[in-house]
C-alpha positions, 0 to 999 in steps of 0.5 A: 368260466374257464378251467385253471390253465396248466403251466404248459401251453395246451397242445393245438386242436388236432385230428388224431386220425384214429382215436384209438391212438389216444389211450383215453378215447378207446371206443368199442369196435362198433364205435371205431367202425362208425368213427372211421366212416365219419372221418371220411365225411370230415368228422374229427377229434380235437385232443385239445378239447378233450384234454380241457374237459378232463382238466376241468374235472380233475383240477376243479372238481372234488368228491362230495361224500364219504371217505373221498370227500374233498379229494380231487375228482380223478376220472375212472377210465370209463368216465375218462373215455366218456368225457373225452369222446363227448367233448373231443369229437367235432363236426366237419369243419367246425369246433362244435361237438358231434354228440348231441345226446349222451346216454349212460346206463349203469348200476348204482354206486358207480359214481354216475351222479358225480360224473353227471353233475360235473358235465352239467357244471362244465356245460354251465361254466366252461363250455364258452357259451353265452347265458347257457341254460342247464336243467336237472330233471328226474322222475320227481323233484326230490330225486333230482334235488338229492341225487343231481343238483345237490352234488353240483352245489357241493362241488361249486362250494369246494372249488375257489374259482367256481365258488367266486363265479357262481352263486348257489340258491335253493334250486338254481346255480347262477354263473355271473361269468357268463350269465348262465344258470342251472336249475331243478325241474319237477316231474310236471312238464307245466310251462317248460315248453320253448326253453332254449336249453343248452344242456338237459340232464335227466337223472334215473329216467327209469322212474319217470311215470311218463315220457312227457317231461322228456319229450318237452325238454328234448324235442326242439329245445336248444334249437337256437344253440350251437351244440346242445346236449341231452344227457340221460344217466340211469339204472334200469327199472321194471316198467316195460312200457316206460320212456326209460325202457324205450330209450334203453332199447334204442341205446342197445341197438346203437351199441350193437351197431343195429342202428347208426346215430353219429350224434348219440353217445351211449354207454351200457354197463349191465350183466347178461340176464342168463348169468349167475347173479351170485358170481363176482365175475358178473358183478365185475362185468356190470360195474366198471368201478368194482371191487372198489366203487362199488366195493366187494363187501357191499356186494356180498352183503346184498347177495346174502340178503337176497339169498335169504329173501328170494323177493329181493333177488329182483332188486339185486339184479336191477340195482346191482347188475342193471337187469330189467327184471320184467323184460321180455328177452329178445329171442334171437342171438344178434351176434350169431344172426349177423354171422349168417349174412352173405354179401352174395345175397345182395342183389346188385343194382338192376337185379330183382334177385341175386343170379345165384337164385334164379330158377331155384325152387322156393316158398314164400311168406307174406305179412301184411300187418295193416295198410298204414304199417310195414309189409313184408314178403320173404322167400326161403330157398332150400339148399340143393344136395345133402347139405341142410340149410336155406338162403332167404330174402325179405322185402319191405314196403311202407306208405311214403307220407308217414315216413318221417312221422314213423322215423321219429316214433320208431327212432330208426332212419326209415329215409335212409333205408328207403334211399338205400333200397332196403325198403320200398315206399309207396305213394300215399298214406297207406301201402299200395298193395298193387306194388306188392302184387307186382313184385311178387308176380315179377319174382314168380317169373324168375324163380320156381315159386311153389306157394306163398303162405299168408295170414288171411286177416289182411290179405283177401284182395291181394291174394285173390289177384295173385291167384287169379291174374298171376297164377301164384299159389296162395296158402292160408297159414293161420297164426298159432302155435299149431302152424308156427311153432315148428317153423319158428324152432327151425329158424332157431336151429338154422341161424344158430348153426349158420345154415340160414343165409341172408343179405344182411338187410339192416331192416331185418336185423333191426327187427331180429334184435327185438323179436320175442317168442310167445311160449305155452306150457308145452314149449311151443313158440312163435313170434309174439307181436304184442311183447316185441316192442317194435316191428317184426313183420319181416321175421313173421314173414320168414317164419310163415315161409319156412312153414310152407317150405317144411310142409311143401312136399306131403307134409314132410320137412324139406329142411330136415333137422338131422345134424342140426342142434336140438333145442 
């Protein structure tokens, strides 16, 4: 059922050129940069479609609870921006939507259930889709029923046109105008395989005990639909092994520009985990509706409760500030890491390494992980002269046969990275170490390679060949605080002071975005492969190279830290 038509004829669908010209569709700097790139590929912004979606919310939907019950659902600025982006951006040469996935991470009491229920009703009754199937999912059936589906049913009963077009049942809403329906789904996947989904909304996914229902409802569902939509809206949780935390991490990488995903719209509202949780400015940063909804007084009440009961502080951070209270904090400040990128360190076509590094003295680090995983080789070139710092290069290898499976599992675009030359794919389902051997040997012929540090667990044959056939000096660096704490701290000092220059390789930046340090009681640190949820072999190789550089001359650091910030 279409929304009520305004008195004036709606404007024609136009490409605004820059959505920033649309005051209701301002994007973040990362979004605007991707928008500009996609416009060159034919993606366009349909202002009429965006206006139509906003009118549906503000002319046909009403609040269902509290003091505002019965009043029109006037979108808050953050809600308007999301609705306009979600329904306004189109694919090249079509009237089908660009975004197929939309994730919203936001603290409680910011109106998320109302917004998600409204999107579900739009997809059910106003999206010009024949027999649309819309599903409301959650970690348990009661949660879906109370927090999302009941809101949608109440919205239907409060609008005359929707109420005439739709019939509500206990766990279903049927739309007679187009034969569509909206159903509640329990947390058990059961017989849900093969559903031809037009829209699936997953509420509070942080509470899901596993990712089975999410996988069933999103992998392949809606394949026959023109523009299906996956919608996730949640506060954060505490389980770092959950599907919720996995989706959160992916959303953060897209938000920060580490990964590009043109079909994925993400909005994350959360406080800095290191910020003062008692500060109203921190409350405002994490809650777009503050101080009205949620209101200031409720924050003060909950804060005082947490101050009197320290066990409640974690709940305040989770529910009010959207902080994963057991999350291992990423060790590297991604913003400052990106500032260390230098285009001059990107090898040009046909170059093994940039010309400015030819003949320079360097040290290497090798991380082979396993034959079926990523492998990395890093070089560190200490700066010549009095200025302290270094240039770094890192290369990656992966088995070709596992690329698509790995891309799906890790949710990163390995094929694009391989095509762009950021990763070398070796034939077969295991890494061909002879390719790594040849690469290191070729590099050793054009630079002054002092030695290469390596973890002896997976490297015996390759190390022997490099030593015997290519005269490359190989040195064991057994992982542990004794060998890796000093170079890990050196890495921190160098990148924080922008004296570690790298090529801006997106694979290395992706790994830097989630690496976690292991610590002990004496404040030693080193990369922690177990706590870092995704691959960090490039960072590990870089730390190993720094370990060799620091001990390369009679155990005296080549990278003197005088003048660098202390940790």
